[in-house]
Every structure is written in C-alpha cells, then in structure tokens.
PDBQT receptor file of N, H, CA, C and O in Angstrom, charges set to zero:
ATOM      1  N   MET A   1       0.856  -1.162   0.000  1.00  0.00    +0.000 N 
ATOM      2  CA  MET A   1       0.000   0.000   0.000  1.00  0.00    +0.000 C 
ATOM      3  C   MET A   1       0.905   1.228   0.000  1.00  0.00    +0.000 C 
ATOM      4  O   MET A   1       1.842   1.317   0.793  1.00  0.00    +0.000 OA
ATOM      5  N   ASP A   2       0.625   2.156  -0.877  1.00  0.00    +0.000 N 
ATOM      6  H   ASP A   2      -0.136   2.084  -1.522  1.00  0.00    +0.000 HD
ATOM      7  CA  ASP A   2       1.473   3.338  -0.956  1.00  0.00    +0.000 C 
ATOM      8  C   ASP A   2       0.912   4.470  -0.076  1.00  0.00    +0.000 C 
ATOM      9  O   ASP A   2      -0.188   4.371   0.467  1.00  0.00    +0.000 OA
ATOM     10  N   GLU A   3       1.695   5.533   0.045  1.00  0.00    +0.000 N 
ATOM     11  H   GLU A   3       2.589   5.614  -0.396  1.00  0.00    +0.000 HD
ATOM     12  CA  GLU A   3       1.344   6.630   0.938  1.00  0.00    +0.000 C 
ATOM     13  C   GLU A   3      -0.005   7.260   0.607  1.00  0.00    +0.000 C 
ATOM     14  O   GLU A   3      -0.774   7.582   1.513  1.00  0.00    +0.000 OA
ATOM     15  N   SER A   4      -0.300   7.437  -0.663  1.00  0.00    +0.000 N 
ATOM     16  H   SER A   4       0.324   7.175  -1.400  1.00  0.00    +0.000 HD
ATOM     17  CA  SER A   4      -1.568   8.077  -1.028  1.00  0.00    +0.000 C 
ATOM     18  C   SER A   4      -2.764   7.232  -0.589  1.00  0.00    +0.000 C 
ATOM     19  O   SER A   4      -3.788   7.777  -0.175  1.00  0.00    +0.000 OA
ATOM     20  N   ARG A   5      -2.643   5.918  -0.677  1.00  0.00    +0.000 N 
ATOM     21  H   ARG A   5      -1.811   5.475  -1.013  1.00  0.00    +0.000 HD
ATOM     22  CA  ARG A   5      -3.728   5.029  -0.219  1.00  0.00    +0.000 C 
ATOM     23  C   ARG A   5      -3.890   5.100   1.294  1.00  0.00    +0.000 C 
ATOM     24  O   ARG A   5      -5.011   5.088   1.803  1.00  0.00    +0.000 OA
ATOM     25  N   LEU A   6      -2.780   5.175   2.009  1.00  0.00    +0.000 N 
ATOM     26  H   LEU A   6      -1.870   5.185   1.596  1.00  0.00    +0.000 HD
ATOM     27  CA  LEU A   6      -2.859   5.292   3.465  1.00  0.00    +0.000 C 
ATOM     28  C   LEU A   6      -3.551   6.583   3.863  1.00  0.00    +0.000 C 
ATOM     29  O   LEU A   6      -4.349   6.601   4.801  1.00  0.00    +0.000 OA
ATOM     30  N   ARG A   7      -3.254   7.653   3.161  1.00  0.00    +0.000 N 
ATOM     31  H   ARG A   7      -2.607   7.638   2.399  1.00  0.00    +0.000 HD
ATOM     32  CA  ARG A   7      -3.869   8.947   3.471  1.00  0.00    +0.000 C 
ATOM     33  C   ARG A   7      -5.380   8.925   3.252  1.00  0.00    +0.000 C 
ATOM     34  O   ARG A   7      -6.106   9.669   3.910  1.00  0.00    +0.000 OA
ATOM     35  N   GLU A   8      -5.863   8.087   2.340  1.00  0.00    +0.000 N 
ATOM     36  H   GLU A   8      -5.273   7.482   1.805  1.00  0.00    +0.000 HD
ATOM     37  CA  GLU A   8      -7.298   8.008   2.070  1.00  0.00    +0.000 C 
ATOM     38  C   GLU A   8      -8.094   7.513   3.273  1.00  0.00    +0.000 C 
ATOM     39  O   GLU A   8      -9.186   8.011   3.546  1.00  0.00    +0.000 OA
ATOM     40  N   TRP A   9      -7.551   6.540   3.988  1.00  0.00    +0.000 N 
ATOM     41  H   TRP A   9      -6.664   6.135   3.766  1.00  0.00    +0.000 HD
ATOM     42  CA  TRP A   9      -8.328   5.963   5.098  1.00  0.00    +0.000 C 
ATOM     43  C   TRP A   9      -7.897   6.446   6.463  1.00  0.00    +0.000 C 
ATOM     44  O   TRP A   9      -8.614   6.227   7.439  1.00  0.00    +0.000 OA
ATOM     45  N   TYR A  10      -6.742   7.099   6.567  1.00  0.00    +0.000 N 
ATOM     46  H   TYR A  10      -6.160   7.276   5.774  1.00  0.00    +0.000 HD
ATOM     47  CA  TYR A  10      -6.259   7.545   7.875  1.00  0.00    +0.000 C 
ATOM     48  C   TYR A  10      -7.143   8.638   8.459  1.00  0.00    +0.000 C 
ATOM     49  O   TYR A  10      -7.502   9.592   7.769  1.00  0.00    +0.000 OA
ATOM     50  N   ARG A  11      -7.490   8.494   9.731  1.00  0.00    +0.000 N 
ATOM     51  H   ARG A  11      -7.198   7.719  10.292  1.00  0.00    +0.000 HD
ATOM     52  CA  ARG A  11      -8.235   9.505  10.477  1.00  0.00    +0.000 C 
ATOM     53  C   ARG A  11      -7.518   9.708  11.800  1.00  0.00    +0.000 C 
ATOM     54  O   ARG A  11      -7.382   8.759  12.571  1.00  0.00    +0.000 OA
ATOM     55  N   PRO A  12      -7.050  10.931  12.086  1.00  0.00    +0.000 N 
ATOM     56  CA  PRO A  12      -6.384  11.167  13.372  1.00  0.00    +0.000 C 
ATOM     57  C   PRO A  12      -7.297  10.750  14.521  1.00  0.00    +0.000 C 
ATOM     58  O   PRO A  12      -8.482  11.084  14.545  1.00  0.00    +0.000 OA
ATOM     59  N   ARG A  13      -6.735  10.027  15.456  1.00  0.00    +0.000 N 
ATOM     60  H   ARG A  13      -5.773   9.755  15.437  1.00  0.00    +0.000 HD
ATOM     61  CA  ARG A  13      -7.487   9.537  16.622  1.00  0.00    +0.000 C 
ATOM     62  C   ARG A  13      -8.739   8.782  16.192  1.00  0.00    +0.000 C 
ATOM     63  O   ARG A  13      -9.769   8.861  16.861  1.00  0.00    +0.000 OA
ATOM     64  N   GLY A  14      -8.661   8.055  15.089  1.00  0.00    +0.000 N 
ATOM     65  H   GLY A  14      -7.825   7.991  14.545  1.00  0.00    +0.000 HD
ATOM     66  CA  GLY A  14      -9.788   7.265  14.607  1.00  0.00    +0.000 C 
ATOM     67  C   GLY A  14      -9.911   5.997  15.442  1.00  0.00    +0.000 C 
ATOM     68  O   GLY A  14      -9.535   4.911  15.002  1.00  0.00    +0.000 OA
ATOM     69  N   LEU A  15     -10.437   6.148  16.641  1.00  0.00    +0.000 N 
ATOM     70  H   LEU A  15     -10.743   7.031  16.998  1.00  0.00    +0.000 HD
ATOM     71  CA  LEU A  15     -10.482   5.048  17.605  1.00  0.00    +0.000 C 
ATOM     72  C   LEU A  15     -11.600   4.058  17.301  1.00  0.00    +0.000 C 
ATOM     73  O   LEU A  15     -12.628   4.414  16.725  1.00  0.00    +0.000 OA
ATOM     74  N   LEU A  16     -11.380   2.826  17.697  1.00  0.00    +0.000 N 
ATOM     75  H   LEU A  16     -10.545   2.537  18.166  1.00  0.00    +0.000 HD
ATOM     76  CA  LEU A  16     -12.404   1.788  17.626  1.00  0.00    +0.000 C 
ATOM     77  C   LEU A  16     -13.380   1.994  18.775  1.00  0.00    +0.000 C 
ATOM     78  O   LEU A  16     -13.104   2.790  19.673  1.00  0.00    +0.000 OA
ATOM     79  N   PRO A  17     -14.517   1.296  18.770  1.00  0.00    +0.000 N 
ATOM     80  CA  PRO A  17     -15.450   1.409  19.893  1.00  0.00    +0.000 C 
ATOM     81  C   PRO A  17     -14.756   1.126  21.226  1.00  0.00    +0.000 C 
ATOM     82  O   PRO A  17     -13.740   0.432  21.268  1.00  0.00    +0.000 OA
ATOM     83  N   VAL A  18     -15.297   1.657  22.292  1.00  0.00    +0.000 N 
ATOM     84  H   VAL A  18     -16.122   2.221  22.259  1.00  0.00    +0.000 HD
ATOM     85  CA  VAL A  18     -14.697   1.535  23.622  1.00  0.00    +0.000 C 
ATOM     86  C   VAL A  18     -14.296   0.091  23.915  1.00  0.00    +0.000 C 
ATOM     87  O   VAL A  18     -15.095  -0.833  23.758  1.00  0.00    +0.000 OA
ATOM     88  N   GLY A  19     -13.062  -0.084  24.338  1.00  0.00    +0.000 N 
ATOM     89  H   GLY A  19     -12.414   0.666  24.466  1.00  0.00    +0.000 HD
ATOM     90  CA  GLY A  19     -12.559  -1.393  24.719  1.00  0.00    +0.000 C 
ATOM     91  C   GLY A  19     -12.100  -2.264  23.573  1.00  0.00    +0.000 C 
ATOM     92  O   GLY A  19     -11.640  -3.383  23.801  1.00  0.00    +0.000 OA
ATOM     93  N   ALA A  20     -12.213  -1.783  22.340  1.00  0.00    +0.000 N 
ATOM     94  H   ALA A  20     -12.588  -0.875  22.155  1.00  0.00    +0.000 HD
ATOM     95  CA  ALA A  20     -11.877  -2.616  21.191  1.00  0.00    +0.000 C 
ATOM     96  C   ALA A  20     -10.480  -2.342  20.638  1.00  0.00    +0.000 C 
ATOM     97  O   ALA A  20     -10.070  -2.979  19.668  1.00  0.00    +0.000 OA
ATOM     98  N   GLY A  21      -9.749  -1.413  21.233  1.00  0.00    +0.000 N 
ATOM     99  H   GLY A  21     -10.083  -0.895  22.021  1.00  0.00    +0.000 HD
ATOM    100  CA  GLY A  21      -8.449  -1.105  20.676  1.00  0.00    +0.000 C 
ATOM    101  C   GLY A  21      -7.515  -0.504  21.709  1.00  0.00    +0.000 C 
ATOM    102  O   GLY A  21      -7.918  -0.169  22.823  1.00  0.00    +0.000 OA
ATOM    103  N   THR A  22      -6.265  -0.375  21.315  1.00  0.00    +0.000 N 
ATOM    104  H   THR A  22      -5.937  -0.647  20.410  1.00  0.00    +0.000 HD
ATOM    105  CA  THR A  22      -5.235   0.207  22.157  1.00  0.00    +0.000 C 
ATOM    106  C   THR A  22      -4.529   1.285  21.362  1.00  0.00    +0.000 C 
ATOM    107  O   THR A  22      -4.120   1.054  20.224  1.00  0.00    +0.000 OA
ATOM    108  N   VAL A  23      -4.383   2.457  21.951  1.00  0.00    +0.000 N 
ATOM    109  H   VAL A  23      -4.715   2.644  22.875  1.00  0.00    +0.000 HD
ATOM    110  CA  VAL A  23      -3.658   3.542  21.293  1.00  0.00    +0.000 C 
ATOM    111  C   VAL A  23      -2.178   3.379  21.594  1.00  0.00    +0.000 C 
ATOM    112  O   VAL A  23      -1.773   3.304  22.755  1.00  0.00    +0.000 OA
ATOM    113  N   VAL A  24      -1.379   3.326  20.544  1.00  0.00    +0.000 N 
ATOM    114  H   VAL A  24      -1.708   3.387  19.602  1.00  0.00    +0.000 HD
ATOM    115  CA  VAL A  24       0.075   3.276  20.679  1.00  0.00    +0.000 C 
ATOM    116  C   VAL A  24       0.591   4.619  20.179  1.00  0.00    +0.000 C 
ATOM    117  O   VAL A  24       0.518   4.923  18.988  1.00  0.00    +0.000 OA
ATOM    118  N   THR A  25       1.106   5.404  21.093  1.00  0.00    +0.000 N 
ATOM    119  H   THR A  25       1.165   5.157  22.060  1.00  0.00    +0.000 HD
ATOM    120  CA  THR A  25       1.550   6.746  20.739  1.00  0.00    +0.000 C 
ATOM    121  C   THR A  25       2.950   6.726  20.129  1.00  0.00    +0.000 C 
ATOM    122  O   THR A  25       3.674   5.737  20.239  1.00  0.00    +0.000 OA
ATOM    123  N   ALA A  26       3.314   7.826  19.487  1.00  0.00    +0.000 N 
ATOM    124  H   ALA A  26       2.725   8.629  19.397  1.00  0.00    +0.000 HD
ATOM    125  CA  ALA A  26       4.605   7.926  18.814  1.00  0.00    +0.000 C 
ATOM    126  C   ALA A  26       5.777   7.822  19.785  1.00  0.00    +0.000 C 
ATOM    127  O   ALA A  26       6.875   7.440  19.380  1.00  0.00    +0.000 OA
ATOM    128  N   ASP A  27       5.567   8.153  21.052  1.00  0.00    +0.000 N 
ATOM    129  H   ASP A  27       4.675   8.463  21.381  1.00  0.00    +0.000 HD
ATOM    130  CA  ASP A  27       6.662   8.088  22.024  1.00  0.00    +0.000 C 
ATOM    131  C   ASP A  27       6.721   6.738  22.750  1.00  0.00    +0.000 C 
ATOM    132  O   ASP A  27       7.483   6.588  23.705  1.00  0.00    +0.000 OA
ATOM    133  N   SER A  28       5.939   5.771  22.314  1.00  0.00    +0.000 N 
ATOM    134  H   SER A  28       5.320   5.893  21.538  1.00  0.00    +0.000 HD
ATOM    135  CA  SER A  28       5.956   4.437  22.927  1.00  0.00    +0.000 C 
ATOM    136  C   SER A  28       7.299   3.757  22.684  1.00  0.00    +0.000 C 
ATOM    137  O   SER A  28       7.885   3.870  21.607  1.00  0.00    +0.000 OA
ATOM    138  N   VAL A  29       7.769   3.056  23.697  1.00  0.00    +0.000 N 
ATOM    139  H   VAL A  29       7.293   2.964  24.572  1.00  0.00    +0.000 HD
ATOM    140  CA  VAL A  29       9.007   2.282  23.592  1.00  0.00    +0.000 C 
ATOM    141  C   VAL A  29       8.651   0.925  22.994  1.00  0.00    +0.000 C 
ATOM    142  O   VAL A  29       7.736   0.253  23.469  1.00  0.00    +0.000 OA
ATOM    143  N   LEU A  30       9.370   0.528  21.960  1.00  0.00    +0.000 N 
ATOM    144  H   LEU A  30      10.114   1.074  21.574  1.00  0.00    +0.000 HD
ATOM    145  CA  LEU A  30       9.038  -0.686  21.218  1.00  0.00    +0.000 C 
ATOM    146  C   LEU A  30       8.903  -1.913  22.116  1.00  0.00    +0.000 C 
ATOM    147  O   LEU A  30       7.895  -2.616  22.050  1.00  0.00    +0.000 OA
ATOM    148  N   ALA A  31       9.898  -2.177  22.949  1.00  0.00    +0.000 N 
ATOM    149  H   ALA A  31      10.717  -1.606  23.003  1.00  0.00    +0.000 HD
ATOM    150  CA  ALA A  31       9.864  -3.385  23.791  1.00  0.00    +0.000 C 
ATOM    151  C   ALA A  31       8.671  -3.363  24.743  1.00  0.00    +0.000 C 
ATOM    152  O   ALA A  31       8.012  -4.385  24.932  1.00  0.00    +0.000 OA
ATOM    153  N   GLU A  32       8.388  -2.201  25.345  1.00  0.00    +0.000 N 
ATOM    154  H   GLU A  32       8.924  -1.371  25.191  1.00  0.00    +0.000 HD
ATOM    155  CA  GLU A  32       7.261  -2.096  26.269  1.00  0.00    +0.000 C 
ATOM    156  C   GLU A  32       5.927  -2.252  25.532  1.00  0.00    +0.000 C 
ATOM    157  O   GLU A  32       4.997  -2.874  26.044  1.00  0.00    +0.000 OA
ATOM    158  N   THR A  33       5.844  -1.689  24.341  1.00  0.00    +0.000 N 
ATOM    159  H   THR A  33       6.600  -1.184  23.924  1.00  0.00    +0.000 HD
ATOM    160  CA  THR A  33       4.631  -1.816  23.544  1.00  0.00    +0.000 C 
ATOM    161  C   THR A  33       4.402  -3.270  23.155  1.00  0.00    +0.000 C 
ATOM    162  O   THR A  33       3.279  -3.767  23.241  1.00  0.00    +0.000 OA
ATOM    163  N   GLY A  34       5.457  -3.953  22.728  1.00  0.00    +0.000 N 
ATOM    164  H   GLY A  34       6.369  -3.549  22.658  1.00  0.00    +0.000 HD
ATOM    165  CA  GLY A  34       5.343  -5.368  22.381  1.00  0.00    +0.000 C 
ATOM    166  C   GLY A  34       4.901  -6.198  23.572  1.00  0.00    +0.000 C 
ATOM    167  O   GLY A  34       4.029  -7.058  23.446  1.00  0.00    +0.000 OA
ATOM    168  N   ASP A  35       5.502  -5.945  24.732  1.00  0.00    +0.000 N 
ATOM    169  H   ASP A  35       6.210  -5.247  24.835  1.00  0.00    +0.000 HD
ATOM    170  CA  ASP A  35       5.123  -6.675  25.951  1.00  0.00    +0.000 C 
ATOM    171  C   ASP A  35       3.663  -6.428  26.302  1.00  0.00    +0.000 C 
ATOM    172  O   ASP A  35       2.940  -7.354  26.671  1.00  0.00    +0.000 OA
ATOM    173  N   ARG A  36       3.233  -5.175  26.187  1.00  0.00    +0.000 N 
ATOM    174  H   ARG A  36       3.820  -4.423  25.888  1.00  0.00    +0.000 HD
ATOM    175  CA  ARG A  36       1.832  -4.825  26.500  1.00  0.00    +0.000 C 
ATOM    176  C   ARG A  36       0.875  -5.545  25.567  1.00  0.00    +0.000 C 
ATOM    177  O   ARG A  36      -0.131  -6.096  26.014  1.00  0.00    +0.000 OA
ATOM    178  N   LEU A  37       1.178  -5.546  24.277  1.00  0.00    +0.000 N 
ATOM    179  H   LEU A  37       1.995  -5.098  23.914  1.00  0.00    +0.000 HD
ATOM    180  CA  LEU A  37       0.309  -6.223  23.316  1.00  0.00    +0.000 C 
ATOM    181  C   LEU A  37       0.268  -7.728  23.562  1.00  0.00    +0.000 C 
ATOM    182  O   LEU A  37      -0.787  -8.351  23.440  1.00  0.00    +0.000 OA
ATOM    183  N   MET A  38       1.402  -8.305  23.904  1.00  0.00    +0.000 N 
ATOM    184  H   MET A  38       2.258  -7.799  24.003  1.00  0.00    +0.000 HD
ATOM    185  CA  MET A  38       1.432  -9.741  24.201  1.00  0.00    +0.000 C 
ATOM    186  C   MET A  38       0.550 -10.051  25.414  1.00  0.00    +0.000 C 
ATOM    187  O   MET A  38      -0.210 -11.020  25.399  1.00  0.00    +0.000 OA
ATOM    188  N   ARG A  39       0.650  -9.230  26.460  1.00  0.00    +0.000 N 
ATOM    189  H   ARG A  39       1.267  -8.443  26.472  1.00  0.00    +0.000 HD
ATOM    190  CA  ARG A  39      -0.187  -9.431  27.660  1.00  0.00    +0.000 C 
ATOM    191  C   ARG A  39      -1.662  -9.230  27.341  1.00  0.00    +0.000 C 
ATOM    192  O   ARG A  39      -2.503 -10.050  27.709  1.00  0.00    +0.000 OA
ATOM    193  N   ASP A  40      -1.972  -8.126  26.651  1.00  0.00    +0.000 N 
ATOM    194  H   ASP A  40      -1.289  -7.460  26.352  1.00  0.00    +0.000 HD
ATOM    195  CA  ASP A  40      -3.373  -7.797  26.372  1.00  0.00    +0.000 C 
ATOM    196  C   ASP A  40      -4.066  -8.854  25.520  1.00  0.00    +0.000 C 
ATOM    197  O   ASP A  40      -5.274  -9.051  25.647  1.00  0.00    +0.000 OA
ATOM    198  N   THR A  41      -3.326  -9.531  24.662  1.00  0.00    +0.000 N 
ATOM    199  H   THR A  41      -2.345  -9.372  24.559  1.00  0.00    +0.000 HD
ATOM    200  CA  THR A  41      -3.916 -10.536  23.784  1.00  0.00    +0.000 C 
ATOM    201  C   THR A  41      -3.808 -11.956  24.340  1.00  0.00    +0.000 C 
ATOM    202  O   THR A  41      -4.372 -12.892  23.775  1.00  0.00    +0.000 OA
ATOM    203  N   GLY A  42      -3.084 -12.112  25.446  1.00  0.00    +0.000 N 
ATOM    204  H   GLY A  42      -2.626 -11.352  25.905  1.00  0.00    +0.000 HD
ATOM    205  CA  GLY A  42      -2.912 -13.431  26.039  1.00  0.00    +0.000 C 
ATOM    206  C   GLY A  42      -1.820 -14.257  25.376  1.00  0.00    +0.000 C 
ATOM    207  O   GLY A  42      -1.627 -15.421  25.728  1.00  0.00    +0.000 OA
ATOM    208  N   LEU A  43      -1.110 -13.678  24.432  1.00  0.00    +0.000 N 
ATOM    209  H   LEU A  43      -1.267 -12.733  24.146  1.00  0.00    +0.000 HD
ATOM    210  CA  LEU A  43      -0.064 -14.421  23.746  1.00  0.00    +0.000 C 
ATOM    211  C   LEU A  43       1.158 -14.657  24.617  1.00  0.00    +0.000 C 
ATOM    212  O   LEU A  43       1.982 -15.518  24.309  1.00  0.00    +0.000 OA
ATOM    213  N   ASP A  44       1.287 -13.895  25.708  1.00  0.00    +0.000 N 
ATOM    214  H   ASP A  44       0.618 -13.195  25.958  1.00  0.00    +0.000 HD
ATOM    215  CA  ASP A  44       2.423 -14.090  26.598  1.00  0.00    +0.000 C 
ATOM    216  C   ASP A  44       2.328 -15.408  27.368  1.00  0.00    +0.000 C 
ATOM    217  O   ASP A  44       3.314 -15.839  27.968  1.00  0.00    +0.000 OA
ATOM    218  N   CYS A  45       1.173 -16.047  27.361  1.00  0.00    +0.000 N 
ATOM    219  H   CYS A  45       0.373 -15.698  26.874  1.00  0.00    +0.000 HD
ATOM    220  CA  CYS A  45       0.975 -17.310  28.077  1.00  0.00    +0.000 C 
ATOM    221  C   CYS A  45       1.203 -18.538  27.203  1.00  0.00    +0.000 C 
ATOM    222  O   CYS A  45       1.190 -19.669  27.690  1.00  0.00    +0.000 OA
ATOM    223  N   LEU A  46       1.409 -18.308  25.920  1.00  0.00    +0.000 N 
ATOM    224  H   LEU A  46       1.420 -17.389  25.525  1.00  0.00    +0.000 HD
ATOM    225  CA  LEU A  46       1.616 -19.427  25.001  1.00  0.00    +0.000 C 
ATOM    226  C   LEU A  46       3.077 -19.845  24.973  1.00  0.00    +0.000 C 
ATOM    227  O   LEU A  46       3.960 -19.010  25.172  1.00  0.00    +0.000 OA
ATOM    228  N   PRO A  47       3.347 -21.117  24.732  1.00  0.00    +0.000 N 
ATOM    229  CA  PRO A  47       4.750 -21.546  24.625  1.00  0.00    +0.000 C 
ATOM    230  C   PRO A  47       5.395 -20.951  23.389  1.00  0.00    +0.000 C 
ATOM    231  O   PRO A  47       4.730 -20.710  22.382  1.00  0.00    +0.000 OA
ATOM    232  N   ALA A  48       6.692 -20.718  23.473  1.00  0.00    +0.000 N 
ATOM    233  H   ALA A  48       7.232 -20.914  24.292  1.00  0.00    +0.000 HD
ATOM    234  CA  ALA A  48       7.436 -20.192  22.328  1.00  0.00    +0.000 C 
ATOM    235  C   ALA A  48       7.440 -21.247  21.219  1.00  0.00    +0.000 C 
ATOM    236  O   ALA A  48       7.515 -22.440  21.512  1.00  0.00    +0.000 OA
ATOM    237  N   PRO A  49       7.359 -20.830  19.953  1.00  0.00    +0.000 N 
ATOM    238  CA  PRO A  49       7.391 -21.797  18.859  1.00  0.00    +0.000 C 
ATOM    239  C   PRO A  49       8.755 -22.450  18.759  1.00  0.00    +0.000 C 
ATOM    240  O   PRO A  49       9.774 -21.834  19.073  1.00  0.00    +0.000 OA
ATOM    241  N   ASP A  50       8.770 -23.671  18.331  1.00  0.00    +0.000 N 
ATOM    242  H   ASP A  50       7.943 -24.171  18.075  1.00  0.00    +0.000 HD
ATOM    243  CA  ASP A  50      10.018 -24.417  18.161  1.00  0.00    +0.000 C 
ATOM    244  C   ASP A  50      10.481 -24.235  16.724  1.00  0.00    +0.000 C 
ATOM    245  O   ASP A  50      10.092 -24.999  15.841  1.00  0.00    +0.000 OA
ATOM    246  N   CYS A  51      11.303 -23.233  16.491  1.00  0.00    +0.000 N 
ATOM    247  H   CYS A  51      11.619 -22.612  17.209  1.00  0.00    +0.000 HD
ATOM    248  CA  CYS A  51      11.738 -22.910  15.125  1.00  0.00    +0.000 C 
ATOM    249  C   CYS A  51      13.064 -23.553  14.800  1.00  0.00    +0.000 C 
ATOM    250  O   CYS A  51      13.576 -23.386  13.693  1.00  0.00    +0.000 OA
TER     251      CYS A  51
C-alpha cells in the first residue's frame, strides 16, 4: 500500500469502539509496547514456537 492510499483511510485519533483497541503513541518504547500487546492478547501465556 502506498502513501496516497494510506492517506485516504487515515483519520487522526480514529479510535475503535470503547474497549476494542489500544492507542500506541509515537513516544511508545518498542519493547514495552510489544510486551503490552502480548499481555493484552494473552499471547504471553503461550509456549514459544520451536523454530
């Protein structure tokens, strides 16, 4: 998807209904954001894949 297509659907603070999403701000720390998403989705409780 190119930049012009992204601009078509982007809405500043275009939030999902209450409780359906998480806002990740530009100043979020990558590792902390990843950890938060893993906890919020329950993926932190799954065993690591055997790659």
